[in-house]
C-alpha positions, 0 to 999 in steps of 0.5 A: 834906351837902346840904339840900333846899330846898323849891320851894314856899317860896322864901327870904323868901316871904310867906305867902298871905293867908287866903281870907277877905281875898282870893281865891287866885291861880292859882299859890298855889292850885296849890301849896296844893292839892298840899300838901293832897292830900299830907296827904289820905293817912292814912299821910302825915298820920301821918308828918308828925305823927310827924316833928313830935313827935320831940324835937329837931324831926327824925326819922331814917328808921330811926324812921319805919317801925316804927309803920306796917303798910306796907313801907319802900319805901312809907314812902320814897314817902310821905316823898318826896311830903311832901318834894316838896310842901315839907311836910318837909325832909331831909338825908342823914347817913351811911347815914340820912336825917333829916326835919323839918317845915317850919314855914312850910309849916304856917303857910301851910296854917293861915293860909289856913284862918283863919276870919274873926273874925265870921261874917256872918249869912246874909240871910233867916236870921232871926238 
């Protein structure tokens, strides 16, 4: 059994700083853009949510095709995109592939979008 390792998150990698503290570097921006692009598709966003909601933290591909009105090859394509961007991991067990959400990926995305504790008042706004 071989687990696929995410190319976006090397072991022990620190999460990027939120944009409000420092600007993103070129490579971080490219990696994060791929992840956001993957999530911009409604089917992929639903797949990620479905996988995350399964008991035990992982879902068999056999459980992921029913809720969608798309073909199995289309679901496989969407899962491949999620896997290649580092949002989910997978492992083949016999004839089935199991998927799980990679928490570090979600932490990285949510950490990037953290709002500052206080929003500065725009000059001349009168407030």
